[in-house]
Every structure is written in C-alpha cells, then in structure tokens.
ZADO-1210 file (C-alpha; in nm, 4 decimals, padded with zeros to 6 digits):
<atoms>
<atom x="02.3300" y="01.7458" z="-01.2677" code="MET" pos="1"/>
<atom x="02.0559" y="01.5169" z="-01.2687" code="VAL" pos="2"/>
<atom x="02.3282" y="01.2153" z="-01.2766" code="ALA" pos="3"/>
<atom x="02.5065" y="01.3503" z="-00.9823" code="GLY" pos="4"/>
<atom x="02.1271" y="01.3986" z="-00.7837" code="VAL" pos="5"/>
<atom x="02.0571" y="01.0480" z="-00.8686" code="HIS" pos="6"/>
<atom x="02.4062" y="00.8854" z="-00.7349" code="ALA" pos="7"/>
<atom x="02.3324" y="01.0562" z="-00.4194" code="GLY" pos="8"/>
<atom x="01.9479" y="00.9565" z="-00.3936" code="ARG" pos="9"/>
<atom x="02.0944" y="00.5720" z="-00.4142" code="ARG" pos="10"/>
<atom x="02.3042" y="00.6156" z="-00.1369" code="ASP" pos="11"/>
<atom x="02.0312" y="00.7910" z="00.1000" code="VAL" pos="12"/>
<atom x="01.8026" y="00.5274" z="-00.0316" code="SER" pos="13"/>
<atom x="01.9623" y="00.2289" z="00.1132" code="ARG" pos="14"/>
<atom x="02.0486" y="00.4056" z="00.4381" code="ALA" pos="15"/>
<atom x="01.6520" y="00.4797" z="00.4677" code="GLY" pos="16"/>
<atom x="01.5560" y="00.1181" z="00.4393" code="HIS" pos="17"/>
<atom x="01.5758" y="-00.0003" z="00.8008" code="ALA" pos="18"/>
<atom x="01.2663" y="00.2234" z="00.9273" code="HIS" pos="19"/>
<atom x="00.9972" y="00.0667" z="01.1180" code="HIS" pos="20"/>
<atom x="01.0096" y="-00.3218" z="01.0337" code="GLU" pos="21"/>
<atom x="00.6615" y="-00.3766" z="01.2655" code="GLY" pos="22"/>
<atom x="00.6536" y="-00.6514" z="01.4537" code="PRO" pos="23"/>
<atom x="00.9509" y="-00.9424" z="01.4253" code="PRO" pos="24"/>
<atom x="00.8422" y="-01.2086" z="01.2209" code="ARG" pos="25"/>
<atom x="01.0224" y="-01.4455" z="01.4811" code="ARG" pos="26"/>
<atom x="00.7902" y="-01.3255" z="01.7277" code="THR" pos="27"/>
<atom x="00.4921" y="-01.3504" z="01.4939" code="THR" pos="28"/>
<atom x="00.5607" y="-01.7513" z="01.3946" code="ARG" pos="29"/>
<atom x="00.6448" y="-01.7993" z="01.7718" code="ARG" pos="30"/>
<atom x="00.2716" y="-01.6787" z="01.8512" code="ALA" pos="31"/>
<atom x="00.1054" y="-01.8464" z="01.5680" code="LEU" pos="32"/>
<atom x="00.2743" y="-02.1799" z="01.6867" code="ALA" pos="33"/>
<atom x="00.1178" y="-02.1124" z="01.9929" code="ILE" pos="34"/>
<atom x="-00.2245" y="-02.0413" z="01.8934" code="ALA" pos="35"/>
<atom x="-00.2410" y="-02.3199" z="01.6236" code="LEU" pos="36"/>
<atom x="-00.1551" y="-02.6161" z="01.9172" code="ALA" pos="37"/>
<atom x="-00.4306" y="-02.4710" z="02.0973" code="LEU" pos="38"/>
<atom x="-00.6803" y="-02.4606" z="01.8352" code="ALA" pos="39"/>
<atom x="-00.5547" y="-02.7999" z="01.6726" code="GLY" pos="40"/>
<atom x="-00.5900" y="-02.9436" z="02.0526" code="GLY" pos="41"/>
<atom x="-00.9609" y="-02.7994" z="02.1068" code="TYR" pos="42"/>
<atom x="-01.0492" y="-02.9071" z="01.7714" code="LEU" pos="43"/>
<atom x="-01.0480" y="-03.2711" z="01.8677" code="VAL" pos="44"/>
<atom x="-01.2683" y="-03.2208" z="02.1860" code="VAL" pos="45"/>
<atom x="-01.5317" y="-03.0165" z="01.9717" code="GLU" pos="46"/>
<atom x="-01.5713" y="-03.2819" z="01.7251" code="LEU" pos="47"/>
<atom x="-01.5712" y="-03.5396" z="01.9760" code="VAL" pos="48"/>
<atom x="-01.8650" y="-03.3450" z="02.1943" code="GLY" pos="49"/>
<atom x="-02.0537" y="-03.2567" z="01.8364" code="ALA" pos="50"/>
<atom x="-02.1037" y="-03.6286" z="01.7951" code="TRP" pos="51"/>
<atom x="-02.1998" y="-03.6844" z="02.2067" code="TRP" pos="52"/>
<atom x="-02.4183" y="-03.4089" z="02.2054" code="THR" pos="53"/>
<atom x="-02.5997" y="-03.4067" z="01.8288" code="GLY" pos="54"/>
<atom x="-02.5437" y="-03.0182" z="01.8395" code="SER" pos="55"/>
<atom x="-02.5219" y="-02.8398" z="01.4781" code="LEU" pos="56"/>
<atom x="-02.4279" y="-02.5033" z="01.6694" code="ALA" pos="57"/>
<atom x="-02.0838" y="-02.6989" z="01.8375" code="LEU" pos="58"/>
<atom x="-02.0477" y="-02.8891" z="01.4730" code="LEU" pos="59"/>
<atom x="-02.0595" y="-02.5360" z="01.2904" code="ALA" pos="60"/>
<atom x="-01.8047" y="-02.3987" z="01.5934" code="ASP" pos="61"/>
<atom x="-01.5778" y="-02.7430" z="01.5690" code="ALA" pos="62"/>
<atom x="-01.6186" y="-02.6430" z="01.1811" code="GLY" pos="63"/>
<atom x="-01.4825" y="-02.3193" z="01.2410" code="HIS" pos="64"/>
<atom x="-01.2133" y="-02.4421" z="01.4663" code="MET" pos="65"/>
<atom x="-01.1033" y="-02.6615" z="01.1950" code="LEU" pos="66"/>
<atom x="-01.0710" y="-02.3682" z="00.9473" code="SER" pos="67"/>
<atom x="-00.8778" y="-02.1711" z="01.2535" code="ASP" pos="68"/>
<atom x="-00.6250" y="-02.4702" z="01.2412" code="VAL" pos="69"/>
<atom x="-00.6088" y="-02.4562" z="00.8743" code="ALA" pos="70"/>
<atom x="-00.5575" y="-02.0594" z="00.8806" code="ALA" pos="71"/>
<atom x="-00.3075" y="-02.0640" z="01.1453" code="LEU" pos="72"/>
<atom x="-00.0668" y="-02.3276" z="00.9420" code="ALA" pos="73"/>
<atom x="-00.0943" y="-02.1362" z="00.6596" code="LEU" pos="74"/>
<atom x="-00.0308" y="-01.8094" z="00.8339" code="ALA" pos="75"/>
<atom x="00.2544" y="-01.9593" z="00.9917" code="LEU" pos="76"/>
<atom x="00.3930" y="-02.0985" z="00.6759" code="PHE" pos="77"/>
<atom x="00.3300" y="-01.7609" z="00.4961" code="ALA" pos="78"/>
<atom x="00.5147" y="-01.5688" z="00.7440" code="SER" pos="79"/>
<atom x="00.7988" y="-01.8058" z="00.7055" code="TRP" pos="80"/>
<atom x="00.7813" y="-01.7498" z="00.3490" code="VAL" pos="81"/>
<atom x="00.7788" y="-01.3521" z="00.3709" code="ALA" pos="82"/>
<atom x="01.1060" y="-01.3848" z="00.5577" code="SER" pos="83"/>
<atom x="01.3069" y="-01.5160" z="00.2815" code="ARG" pos="84"/>
<atom x="01.5529" y="-01.2682" z="00.1579" code="PRO" pos="85"/>
<atom x="01.5039" y="-01.0494" z="-00.1450" code="ALA" pos="86"/>
<atom x="01.7068" y="-01.1674" z="-00.4607" code="GLY" pos="87"/>
<atom x="01.7632" y="-01.0905" z="-00.8681" code="PRO" pos="88"/>
<atom x="01.3944" y="-01.2300" z="-00.9316" code="ARG" pos="89"/>
<atom x="01.2368" y="-01.1325" z="-00.5849" code="TRP" pos="90"/>
<atom x="01.3669" y="-00.8264" z="-00.5817" code="THR" pos="91"/>
<atom x="01.1032" y="-00.7325" z="-00.3012" code="TYR" pos="92"/>
<atom x="01.1287" y="-01.0576" z="-00.1358" code="GLY" pos="93"/>
<atom x="00.8244" y="-01.2634" z="-00.0453" code="ARG" pos="94"/>
<atom x="00.6672" y="-01.0061" z="00.1589" code="LEU" pos="95"/>
<atom x="00.2881" y="-01.0377" z="-00.0489" code="ARG" pos="96"/>
<atom x="00.2912" y="-01.4102" z="00.0470" code="ALA" pos="97"/>
<atom x="00.1416" y="-01.3223" z="00.3699" code="GLU" pos="98"/>
<atom x="-00.1390" y="-01.0897" z="00.2070" code="VAL" pos="99"/>
<atom x="-00.2048" y="-01.4079" z="-00.0150" code="LEU" pos="100"/>
<atom x="-00.2165" y="-01.6352" z="00.2884" code="ALA" pos="101"/>
<atom x="-00.5058" y="-01.3660" z="00.3894" code="ALA" pos="102"/>
<atom x="-00.6989" y="-01.3771" z="00.0739" code="LEU" pos="103"/>
<atom x="-00.6982" y="-01.7512" z="00.0905" code="VAL" pos="104"/>
<atom x="-00.8189" y="-01.7567" z="00.4542" code="GLN" pos="105"/>
<atom x="-01.1071" y="-01.5357" z="00.3828" code="GLY" pos="106"/>
<atom x="-01.2197" y="-01.7114" z="00.0915" code="THR" pos="107"/>
<atom x="-01.2255" y="-02.0258" z="00.3352" code="ALA" pos="108"/>
<atom x="-01.4385" y="-01.8315" z="00.5759" code="LEU" pos="109"/>
<atom x="-01.7014" y="-01.7489" z="00.3417" code="PHE" pos="110"/>
<atom x="-01.7279" y="-02.0978" z="00.2127" code="LEU" pos="111"/>
<atom x="-01.7405" y="-02.2181" z="00.5981" code="VAL" pos="112"/>
<atom x="-02.0189" y="-01.9665" z="00.6554" code="ALA" pos="113"/>
<atom x="-02.1980" y="-02.1284" z="00.3606" code="ALA" pos="114"/>
<atom x="-02.1741" y="-02.5176" z="00.4650" code="LEU" pos="115"/>
<atom x="-02.3093" y="-02.3902" z="00.8347" code="ILE" pos="116"/>
<atom x="-02.6682" y="-02.1992" z="00.7089" code="VAL" pos="117"/>
<atom x="-02.6962" y="-02.4821" z="00.4451" code="ARG" pos="118"/>
<atom x="-02.7144" y="-02.7450" z="00.7268" code="GLU" pos="119"/>
<atom x="-02.9207" y="-02.4992" z="00.9636" code="ALA" pos="120"/>
<atom x="-03.1568" y="-02.4756" z="00.7013" code="ALA" pos="121"/>
<atom x="-03.2365" y="-02.8556" z="00.7402" code="HIS" pos="122"/>
<atom x="-03.2711" y="-02.8568" z="01.1105" code="ARG" pos="123"/>
<atom x="-03.4911" y="-02.5430" z="01.1210" code="LEU" pos="124"/>
<atom x="-03.7899" y="-02.7614" z="01.0094" code="GLY" pos="125"/>
<atom x="-03.7208" y="-03.0478" z="01.2346" code="ASP" pos="126"/>
<atom x="-03.4684" y="-02.9584" z="01.5119" code="PRO" pos="127"/>
<atom x="-03.3195" y="-03.2820" z="01.6188" code="PRO" pos="128"/>
<atom x="-03.2622" y="-03.3679" z="02.0188" code="PRO" pos="129"/>
<atom x="-02.9377" y="-03.1829" z="02.1633" code="VAL" pos="130"/>
<atom x="-02.7606" y="-03.2470" z="02.4869" code="ALA" pos="131"/>
<atom x="-02.7646" y="-02.9173" z="02.6311" code="GLY" pos="132"/>
<atom x="-02.5545" y="-02.9297" z="02.9320" code="ALA" pos="133"/>
<atom x="-02.2911" y="-03.1121" z="02.7130" code="GLY" pos="134"/>
<atom x="-02.3142" y="-02.8492" z="02.4549" code="LEU" pos="135"/>
<atom x="-02.2808" y="-02.5313" z="02.7150" code="PHE" pos="136"/>
<atom x="-01.9832" y="-02.7129" z="02.8783" code="ALA" pos="137"/>
<atom x="-01.7690" y="-02.7790" z="02.5475" code="ILE" pos="138"/>
<atom x="-01.8626" y="-02.4322" z="02.4256" code="ALA" pos="139"/>
<atom x="-01.7574" y="-02.2643" z="02.7178" code="THR" pos="140"/>
<atom x="-01.4293" y="-02.4649" z="02.6981" code="GLY" pos="141"/>
<atom x="-01.3556" y="-02.3682" z="02.3121" code="GLY" pos="142"/>
<atom x="-01.4616" y="-01.9965" z="02.4644" code="LEU" pos="143"/>
<atom x="-01.1474" y="-02.0317" z="02.6949" code="LEU" pos="144"/>
<atom x="-00.9193" y="-02.1923" z="02.4568" code="VAL" pos="145"/>
<atom x="-00.9692" y="-01.9140" z="02.1959" code="ASN" pos="146"/>
<atom x="-00.9397" y="-01.6313" z="02.4572" code="ALA" pos="147"/>
<atom x="-00.6006" y="-01.7546" z="02.5371" code="THR" pos="148"/>
<atom x="-00.5345" y="-01.7484" z="02.1549" code="ALA" pos="149"/>
<atom x="-00.6465" y="-01.4159" z="02.0862" code="LEU" pos="150"/>
<atom x="-00.4216" y="-01.2740" z="02.3738" code="VAL" pos="151"/>
<atom x="-00.1597" y="-01.4321" z="02.2168" code="VAL" pos="152"/>
<atom x="-00.1984" y="-01.2960" z="01.8492" code="LEU" pos="153"/>
<atom x="-00.2846" y="-00.9739" z="01.9737" code="ARG" pos="154"/>
<atom x="00.0376" y="-00.8217" z="01.9701" code="ARG" pos="155"/>
<atom x="00.0952" y="-00.6982" z="01.6017" code="GLY" pos="156"/>
<atom x="-00.2499" y="-00.7734" z="01.4510" code="GLU" pos="157"/>
<atom x="-00.3363" y="-00.4240" z="01.3705" code="ARG" pos="158"/>
<atom x="00.0072" y="-00.3818" z="01.1339" code="ASP" pos="159"/>
<atom x="00.0164" y="-00.7465" z="01.0044" code="ASN" pos="160"/>
<atom x="-00.2770" y="-00.8711" z="00.7519" code="LEU" pos="161"/>
<atom x="-00.1837" y="-01.2229" z="00.7908" code="ASN" pos="162"/>
<atom x="-00.1594" y="-01.2132" z="01.1642" code="LEU" pos="163"/>
<atom x="-00.4949" y="-00.9926" z="01.1557" code="ARG" pos="164"/>
<atom x="-00.6472" y="-01.2549" z="00.9151" code="ALA" pos="165"/>
<atom x="-00.5490" y="-01.5447" z="01.2153" code="ALA" pos="166"/>
<atom x="-00.6786" y="-01.3184" z="01.4828" code="TRP" pos="167"/>
<atom x="-01.0171" y="-01.2605" z="01.3090" code="LEU" pos="168"/>
<atom x="-01.0614" y="-01.6213" z="01.2629" code="HIS" pos="169"/>
<atom x="-01.0360" y="-01.6901" z="01.6376" code="VAL" pos="170"/>
<atom x="-01.2234" y="-01.3719" z="01.7072" code="LEU" pos="171"/>
<atom x="-01.5117" y="-01.5010" z="01.5143" code="SER" pos="172"/>
<atom x="-01.4849" y="-01.8537" z="01.6646" code="ASP" pos="173"/>
<atom x="-01.4924" y="-01.7136" z="02.0138" code="ALA" pos="174"/>
<atom x="-01.8155" y="-01.5357" z="01.9551" code="LEU" pos="175"/>
<atom x="-01.9117" y="-01.8262" z="01.7940" code="GLY" pos="176"/>
<atom x="-01.8642" y="-02.0483" z="02.1287" code="SER" pos="177"/>
<atom x="-02.0540" y="-01.7672" z="02.2905" code="LEU" pos="178"/>
<atom x="-02.3340" y="-01.8487" z="02.0403" code="ALA" pos="179"/>
<atom x="-02.3023" y="-02.2163" z="02.1088" code="ALA" pos="180"/>
<atom x="-02.3028" y="-02.1547" z="02.5199" code="MET" pos="181"/>
<atom x="-02.6390" y="-01.9450" z="02.4945" code="GLY" pos="182"/>
<atom x="-02.7612" y="-02.2197" z="02.2633" code="ALA" pos="183"/>
<atom x="-02.6846" y="-02.4913" z="02.5169" code="GLY" pos="184"/>
<atom x="-02.8636" y="-02.3083" z="02.8114" code="LEU" pos="185"/>
<atom x="-03.1660" y="-02.2560" z="02.5951" code="ALA" pos="186"/>
<atom x="-03.1750" y="-02.6498" z="02.4955" code="VAL" pos="187"/>
<atom x="-03.0706" y="-02.7308" z="02.8697" code="TRP" pos="188"/>
<atom x="-03.2871" y="-02.5143" z="03.0794" code="LEU" pos="189"/>
<atom x="-03.5810" y="-02.4799" z="02.8263" code="PHE" pos="190"/>
<atom x="-03.5966" y="-02.7855" z="02.6154" code="ASP" pos="191"/>
<atom x="-03.5617" y="-02.4810" z="02.3052" code="TRP" pos="192"/>
<atom x="-03.4026" y="-02.7089" z="02.0311" code="ARG" pos="193"/>
<atom x="-03.4469" y="-02.4525" z="01.7749" code="LEU" pos="194"/>
<atom x="-03.1851" y="-02.2560" z="01.9594" code="ALA" pos="195"/>
<atom x="-02.9287" y="-02.4692" z="01.8279" code="ASP" pos="196"/>
<atom x="-02.9740" y="-02.4054" z="01.4497" code="PRO" pos="197"/>
<atom x="-03.0586" y="-02.0239" z="01.5214" code="ILE" pos="198"/>
<atom x="-02.7024" y="-01.9781" z="01.6850" code="ALA" pos="199"/>
<atom x="-02.5244" y="-02.1491" z="01.4167" code="SER" pos="200"/>
<atom x="-02.6672" y="-01.9117" z="01.1800" code="VAL" pos="201"/>
<atom x="-02.5544" y="-01.6351" z="01.4092" code="ALA" pos="202"/>
<atom x="-02.2128" y="-01.7868" z="01.4180" code="ILE" pos="203"/>
<atom x="-02.2029" y="-01.7585" z="01.0397" code="SER" pos="204"/>
<atom x="-02.3143" y="-01.4162" z="01.0203" code="ALA" pos="205"/>
<atom x="-01.9910" y="-01.3670" z="01.2462" code="LEU" pos="206"/>
<atom x="-01.7653" y="-01.5245" z="01.0194" code="VAL" pos="207"/>
<atom x="-01.8956" y="-01.3398" z="00.6929" code="VAL" pos="208"/>
<atom x="-01.8364" y="-01.0612" z="00.8726" code="ALA" pos="209"/>
<atom x="-01.5172" y="-01.0858" z="00.9729" code="SER" pos="210"/>
<atom x="-01.4534" y="-01.2489" z="00.6129" code="ALA" pos="211"/>
<atom x="-01.5898" y="-00.9370" z="00.4550" code="TRP" pos="212"/>
<atom x="-01.3646" y="-00.6662" z="00.6563" code="THR" pos="213"/>
<atom x="-01.0382" y="-00.8899" z="00.5829" code="LEU" pos="214"/>
<atom x="-01.1044" y="-00.9401" z="00.2063" code="LEU" pos="215"/>
<atom x="-01.1835" y="-00.5661" z="00.2060" code="ARG" pos="216"/>
<atom x="-00.8041" y="-00.4942" z="00.3344" code="ASP" pos="217"/>
<atom x="-00.6280" y="-00.7437" z="00.1054" code="VAL" pos="218"/>
<atom x="-00.7602" y="-00.6291" z="-00.2197" code="VAL" pos="219"/>
<atom x="-00.6605" y="-00.2787" z="-00.1456" code="ASN" pos="220"/>
<atom x="-00.2713" y="-00.4103" z="-00.1216" code="VAL" pos="221"/>
<atom x="-00.3404" y="-00.5888" z="-00.4300" code="LEU" pos="222"/>
<atom x="-00.4011" y="-00.3289" z="-00.5864" code="MET" pos="223"/>
<atom x="-00.1651" y="-00.1144" z="-00.4351" code="GLU" pos="224"/>
<atom x="-00.4086" y="00.1493" z="-00.2811" code="ALA" pos="225"/>
<atom x="-00.2610" y="00.3253" z="-00.0099" code="ALA" pos="226"/>
<atom x="-00.3024" y="00.2449" z="00.3068" code="PRO" pos="227"/>
<atom x="-00.5948" y="00.3236" z="00.5240" code="ARG" pos="228"/>
<atom x="-00.4071" y="00.4990" z="00.7867" code="HIS" pos="229"/>
<atom x="-00.2057" y="00.7426" z="00.5889" code="LEU" pos="230"/>
<atom x="-00.3428" y="01.0932" z="00.4431" code="ASP" pos="231"/>
<atom x="-00.1536" y="01.0920" z="00.0928" code="VAL" pos="232"/>
<atom x="-00.2148" y="01.4715" z="00.0554" code="ASP" pos="233"/>
<atom x="-00.0863" y="01.5312" z="00.4104" code="GLY" pos="234"/>
<atom x="00.2436" y="01.3487" z="00.3060" code="ILE" pos="235"/>
<atom x="00.2212" y="01.5714" z="-00.0027" code="ARG" pos="236"/>
<atom x="00.2336" y="01.8761" z="00.1873" code="ALA" pos="237"/>
<atom x="00.4960" y="01.7783" z="00.3936" code="ALA" pos="238"/>
<atom x="00.7057" y="01.6959" z="00.1106" code="LEU" pos="239"/>
<atom x="00.6837" y="02.0444" z="-00.0158" code="ARG" pos="240"/>
<atom x="00.7602" y="02.1955" z="00.3093" code="ALA" pos="241"/>
<atom x="01.1023" y="01.9917" z="00.3128" code="VAL" pos="242"/>
<atom x="01.3557" y="02.3039" z="00.2911" code="ASP" pos="243"/>
<atom x="01.4508" y="02.3267" z="-00.0885" code="GLY" pos="244"/>
<atom x="01.1792" y="02.1246" z="-00.2338" code="VAL" pos="245"/>
<atom x="00.9714" y="02.3515" z="-00.4807" code="SER" pos="246"/>
<atom x="00.7345" y="02.1084" z="-00.6289" code="GLU" pos="247"/>
<atom x="00.6001" y="01.7089" z="-00.5468" code="VAL" pos="248"/>
<atom x="00.4731" y="01.4926" z="-00.8796" code="HIS" pos="249"/>
<atom x="00.4279" y="01.1586" z="-00.9485" code="ASP" pos="250"/>
<atom x="00.3777" y="01.0742" z="-00.5853" code="LEU" pos="251"/>
<atom x="00.2720" y="00.7202" z="-00.5183" code="HIS" pos="252"/>
<atom x="00.1933" y="00.5371" z="-00.1790" code="VAL" pos="253"/>
<atom x="00.1338" y="00.1744" z="-00.1262" code="TRP" pos="254"/>
<atom x="00.1981" y="-00.1718" z="00.0627" code="SER" pos="255"/>
<atom x="00.4134" y="-00.3941" z="-00.0325" code="VAL" pos="256"/>
<atom x="00.2927" y="-00.6302" z="00.2257" code="GLY" pos="257"/>
<atom x="00.1642" y="-00.6649" z="00.5407" code="SER" pos="258"/>
<atom x="00.3720" y="-00.4059" z="00.7073" code="THR" pos="259"/>
<atom x="00.5915" y="-00.2787" z="00.4576" code="GLU" pos="260"/>
<atom x="00.5055" y="00.0837" z="00.3297" code="VAL" pos="261"/>
<atom x="00.6328" y="00.1824" z="00.0219" code="SER" pos="262"/>
<atom x="00.7097" y="00.5271" z="-00.1392" code="LEU" pos="263"/>
<atom x="00.8102" y="00.6926" z="-00.4773" code="SER" pos="264"/>
<atom x="00.7813" y="01.0404" z="-00.6088" code="CYS" pos="265"/>
<atom x="00.9567" y="01.3262" z="-00.7949" code="HIS" pos="266"/>
<atom x="01.1112" y="01.6480" z="-00.6346" code="LEU" pos="267"/>
<atom x="01.1739" y="01.9293" z="-00.8245" code="VAL" pos="268"/>
<atom x="01.4188" y="02.1493" z="-00.6672" code="VAL" pos="269"/>
<atom x="01.6344" y="02.4765" z="-00.8165" code="PRO" pos="270"/>
<atom x="01.9543" y="02.4136" z="-01.0280" code="GLU" pos="271"/>
<atom x="02.1913" y="02.4328" z="-00.7715" code="ASP" pos="272"/>
<atom x="01.9909" y="02.2228" z="-00.5104" code="GLY" pos="273"/>
<atom x="02.2187" y="02.0025" z="-00.3353" code="ARG" pos="274"/>
<atom x="02.0467" y="01.6494" z="-00.3145" code="SER" pos="275"/>
<atom x="02.2429" y="01.4469" z="-00.0423" code="THR" pos="276"/>
<atom x="02.1141" y="01.7007" z="00.2414" code="PRO" pos="277"/>
<atom x="01.7888" y="01.7271" z="00.1114" code="LEU" pos="278"/>
<atom x="01.7374" y="01.3564" z="00.0718" code="LEU" pos="279"/>
<atom x="01.8693" y="01.3154" z="00.4199" code="GLN" pos="280"/>
<atom x="01.5856" y="01.5815" z="00.5644" code="ARG" pos="281"/>
<atom x="01.2672" y="01.3812" z="00.3449" code="VAL" pos="282"/>
<atom x="01.3833" y="01.0288" z="00.4369" code="TYR" pos="283"/>
<atom x="01.4402" y="01.1513" z="00.8364" code="ALA" pos="284"/>
<atom x="01.0692" y="01.3264" z="00.7958" code="MET" pos="285"/>
<atom x="00.8885" y="01.0204" z="00.6094" code="LEU" pos="286"/>
<atom x="01.0118" y="00.7702" z="00.8679" code="GLY" pos="287"/>
<atom x="00.9305" y="01.0010" z="01.1708" code="ARG" pos="288"/>
<atom x="00.5716" y="01.1398" z="01.0532" code="GLU" pos="289"/>
<atom x="00.4208" y="00.8335" z="00.8625" code="PHE" pos="290"/>
<atom x="00.6280" y="00.5100" z="00.9019" code="GLY" pos="291"/>
<atom x="00.7407" y="00.4689" z="00.5563" code="ILE" pos="292"/>
<atom x="00.9473" y="00.1935" z="00.5624" code="THR" pos="293"/>
<atom x="01.0882" y="00.2198" z="00.1665" code="HIS" pos="294"/>
<atom x="01.1056" y="00.5096" z="-00.0358" code="ALA" pos="295"/>
<atom x="01.2391" y="00.5925" z="-00.3944" code="THR" pos="296"/>
<atom x="01.2946" y="00.9651" z="-00.4772" code="ILE" pos="297"/>
<atom x="01.3999" y="01.1145" z="-00.7754" code="GLN" pos="298"/>
<atom x="01.5382" y="01.4659" z="-00.7482" code="VAL" pos="299"/>
<atom x="01.4964" y="01.6559" z="-01.0704" code="GLU" pos="300"/>
<atom x="01.5762" y="02.0482" z="-01.2019" code="PRO" pos="301"/>
<atom x="01.2766" y="02.2382" z="-01.2934" code="PRO" pos="302"/>
<atom x="01.3134" y="02.2058" z="-01.6883" code="ASP" pos="303"/>
<atom x="01.3093" y="01.8067" z="-01.6260" code="PHE" pos="304"/>
<atom x="01.0036" y="01.8181" z="-01.4479" code="ALA" pos="305"/>
<atom x="00.7243" y="01.6582" z="-01.6933" code="HIS" pos="306"/>
<atom x="01.0139" y="01.4091" z="-01.8432" code="GLU" pos="307"/>
<atom x="00.9781" y="01.0307" z="-01.8884" code="THR" pos="308"/>
<atom x="01.1593" y="00.7518" z="-02.0390" code="PRO" pos="309"/>
<atom x="00.9233" y="00.7837" z="-02.3215" code="HIS" pos="310"/>
<atom x="00.9495" y="01.1578" z="-02.3896" code="SER" pos="311"/>
<atom x="01.3777" y="01.1569" z="-02.4052" code="ILE" pos="312"/>
<atom x="01.4939" y="00.9921" z="-02.7142" code="ARG" pos="313"/>
<atom x="01.8099" y="00.9115" z="-02.8367" code="GLY" pos="314"/>
<atom x="02.1252" y="00.9190" z="-02.6198" code="GLY" pos="315"/>
</atoms>
C-alpha cells in the first residue's frame, strides 16, 4: 500500500509545483537595471558636489549612493543566477543566490554607516566651512532620483528579499538625502556648520536600521525558519481538516529563496485511503490558502506513522 501511495504522490507533486512563482524575474531585472542606471548617473553628481561644497553629509550620501550602485549591481547579477534552471547537482536551482546577495548588501550597509560615523566624529569638534546652498540643491536632486528608483523597485519588494534589499538601500539613501537637505538649509540660512556632521550621523542611523531588518530576514531564510507571514499551526490544522487525513506529523515549512515557500510533511490516512484524490485536495488547499509553491508529502497508513529509514532495517 505504501509503495502505491508514494507513486501517486510523485505524480501529483509535479503538477503542484507551478503555484505562485512571485513577481517574474525578468520584470525584477528590468526594474533593477533602471534603478542602477539612475543611481550610477547621480553618484557622479554627488561626488563632484561633495568636493565642491566640502560637505560631509553630501559625501556620506554619495558613499551611500555608491553602496546603492554596488547593491543594485549585485542584486541584478543574483537575480540572473537565481533564474538558472535546476540540475542534478543544484536540485533546487540557485534560488538562494538572491538571499546571499541580500546578506552581502546588509553587511555592506553596516560598514558604510561605520565609516560615516568615524568621519563625523572628527568633524564635530571643528566643523569645516560648507557651501549650504549647493549642498541643499544637490541633495534635493538626489532625493528626486531616489524617489524615482523607489517607484521602479516597489513592485515585488515585499516578496523578494533580493529586491527588498535593493529597495531598502534606495529608501535609506532617500532619507539620507532629506537629512542632507536639512543640513544644507541650516548651513545656508543660519551658518550652523554642526548641522553637516550631525546630519551624517542621522544618515548612518537610518542605514543601520535598514541593515538590521534586512539581515534578520536573511538569517531566517538561511536558518530555514518558517516565513513570518505563515502560521504553521494554522497549516497543520488545515491539513488535519482535509477529508481523509487522520493525523499530521513531521511538518516543515521553510523558504528556499526569496519567494519560494516549501513544505514537507507526513499525512496519516486509513488503510483503505486513496492517495491521489486526497493529495489533489491537499495541494489545492496549500496553494489557495497559504501560497505554498513546493510541497513534498508522504501519505502513510496508521501503523507506519512513526517509522523512519533508521528504524526499518533489512529489505
């Protein structure tokens, strides 16, 4: 009975893997390429502007923009790698390339923040002169560029860690541009030079906040924690409620990549249970109610419920 059940499981499994692929990676790569072009173009403007105005806040914003360019380029490359097909060695494909890219981006954000704070500490005691009007004008342009990139990247950033990492980079840079604008106004209107290093520290705090949130989610994926938006107890209850299922055990839910959620479990059914109609109901429920994209389900009779490859010896 068990062998027949497993054969039925394999047939249904292939049909059930096409659910909810998330935002198309081609669209994701197009959005990343547009954002990369915007950030790369304005990076040059900010670097020249920082040299011209003598502003640390603008240099900090340019440094953050440079990290944006690197992050977007890495995200674009990782998205391409993740799109490569699965094979005998990479049986899940290379979906976690995007998660690893997000890990690198989050770490880079911390490093950028540390460098900015170190330079700000030197300037707090003796702030140098800054061209406030130029700082304000260039920071305003940076805000407009970042706002455009945010709109481009918005679609799918909640569901794709790689795209979300890039979006967070750009968002913190946009907030940094706001801080630089405030510093520019303070220096321009009130000759308050301390506003420049203070604004750079504020930018660093925003960078660290973005990095912390991102790295927390990356670690959850790498540690194969259940996705935050899914209630594992609710999934267990829904599986038990399927007609023909008497018990559920060895339930695991995890993320393979940024968007693909996988599940495996054992379903205990009566001896005379038919596997194929049961699995059709289970797969339909998992895709419809929980957005699960990949499931591996073992259907077994009651007397097989606690067996493992280690517990069964011989042939």
